[in-house]
C-alpha positions as CSV (number, residue, x, y, z in Angstrom):
1,X,16.4,-11.6,20.4
2,X,16.2,-14.0,17.4
3,X,19.5,-12.8,15.9
4,X,21.5,-15.7,17.3
5,X,18.9,-18.3,16.2
6,X,17.6,-16.9,12.9
7,X,20.0,-15.1,10.5
8,X,17.1,-12.9,9.2
9,X,16.0,-9.3,9.8
10,X,12.4,-9.9,10.8
11,X,11.4,-6.3,9.8
12,X,12.9,-6.6,6.3
13,X,10.0,-6.4,3.8
14,X,7.6,-5.0,6.5
15,X,6.2,-1.6,6.0
16,X,5.4,-0.1,9.4
17,X,6.3,3.5,9.2
18,X,5.9,6.5,6.8
19,X,8.2,6.7,3.7
20,X,9.2,9.9,2.0
21,X,7.8,8.7,-1.4
22,X,5.0,9.4,-3.7
23,X,2.1,6.9,-3.4
24,X,2.8,5.5,-6.9
25,X,6.5,4.9,-5.9
26,X,5.4,3.3,-2.6
27,X,3.0,1.0,-4.4
28,X,5.7,-0.1,-6.8
29,X,8.1,-0.6,-3.8
30,X,5.8,-2.7,-1.7
31,X,4.8,-4.8,-4.8
32,X,8.4,-5.3,-6.0
33,X,9.5,-6.4,-2.5
34,X,6.4,-8.4,-1.7
35,X,6.0,-6.5,1.5
36,X,3.8,-7.1,4.5
37,X,2.0,-3.8,5.2
38,X,0.7,-3.3,8.7
39,X,-1.8,-0.5,9.4
40,X,-4.0,0.9,12.1
41,X,-7.0,2.8,10.9
42,X,-9.2,4.4,13.6
43,X,-7.7,2.1,16.2
44,X,-8.5,-0.9,14.0
45,X,-5.5,-3.1,13.1
46,X,-5.3,-4.5,9.6
47,X,-2.5,-5.8,7.4
48,X,-1.9,-7.0,3.9
49,X,0.8,-9.2,2.3
50,X,1.8,-8.6,-1.3
51,X,2.5,-11.8,-3.2
52,X,3.7,-12.1,-6.8
53,X,2.7,-14.9,-9.0
54,X,5.0,-14.5,-12.0
55,X,4.3,-11.0,-13.3
56,X,1.0,-10.6,-11.6
57,X,0.7,-9.4,-8.0
58,X,-2.1,-9.9,-5.5
59,X,-2.6,-9.3,-1.9
60,X,-3.9,-11.2,1.1
61,X,-5.8,-8.8,3.4
62,X,-6.3,-9.5,7.1
63,X,-9.1,-7.9,9.0
64,X,-9.7,-9.2,12.5
65,X,-13.4,-8.5,12.1
66,X,-13.8,-10.9,9.3
67,X,-13.4,-14.7,9.6
68,X,-11.2,-15.3,6.5
69,X,-8.4,-13.7,4.7
70,X,-9.4,-11.8,1.5
71,X,-7.5,-12.3,-1.8
72,X,-7.5,-9.2,-3.9
73,X,-6.0,-9.2,-7.5
74,X,-6.2,-7.5,-10.8
75,X,-7.3,-3.8,-10.8
76,X,-8.7,-4.3,-7.4
77,X,-5.2,-5.0,-6.1
78,X,-3.9,-1.6,-7.1
79,X,-6.9,0.3,-5.9
80,X,-7.2,-1.5,-2.5
81,X,-3.5,-1.4,-1.8
82,X,-3.4,2.4,-2.6
83,X,-6.5,2.9,-0.4
84,X,-4.9,1.2,2.6
85,X,-1.5,3.0,2.1
86,X,-3.3,6.3,2.0
87,X,-5.6,5.6,5.0
88,X,-2.4,4.8,6.9
89,X,-0.7,7.9,5.7
90,X,2.4,6.0,4.5
91,X,3.5,8.4,1.8
92,X,3.4,12.0,0.7
93,X,-0.2,13.3,0.6
94,X,1.0,16.9,0.5
95,X,2.3,16.3,-3.1
96,X,-1.3,15.3,-4.1
97,X,-2.7,18.4,-2.7
98,X,-0.2,20.7,-4.3
99,X,0.2,19.1,-7.7
100,X,-3.3,18.2,-9.0
101,X,-2.1,18.3,-12.6
102,X,0.5,15.6,-11.9
103,X,-2.5,13.3,-11.0
104,X,-5.2,14.5,-13.3
105,X,-3.4,16.2,-16.2
106,X,-2.8,15.1,-19.8
107,X,0.5,13.4,-18.9
108,X,-1.0,11.5,-16.0
109,X,-1.5,7.7,-15.9
110,X,-4.2,5.4,-14.6
111,X,-2.4,4.9,-11.2
112,X,-2.1,8.6,-10.6
113,X,-5.7,9.1,-11.4
114,X,-6.7,6.4,-9.0
115,X,-4.5,8.0,-6.3
116,X,-6.2,11.4,-6.8
117,X,-9.7,9.9,-6.8
118,X,-8.9,8.0,-3.6
119,X,-7.4,11.1,-1.9
120,X,-10.5,13.1,-2.7
121,X,-12.7,10.4,-1.2
122,X,-10.6,10.1,1.9
123,X,-10.3,13.8,2.4
């Protein structure tokens, strides 16, 4: 509809369907592309927009049950973004279930450990 008026793909940089990626890859992807992530959790619509300020990323979180947008940055950014991505089932949860050592083993990293902890809490 807008194609003739606006030379933009309005769905570019919007995550609205499942990706065949690991959660750590998806987090990097949405951060690098400063994506808008839409999500429906238990029939409750939410969304967050990733914004980069230089090398640091933060997100603006929309929840219709709250009067204001929330700004989440620092370590909270990574944890909260991963939580929402996982609650919305946007990446490969099967990999977490079948490859515990990848997330908790000696060669793991902080992001993978957070992913595994969140997956355990959610499931």
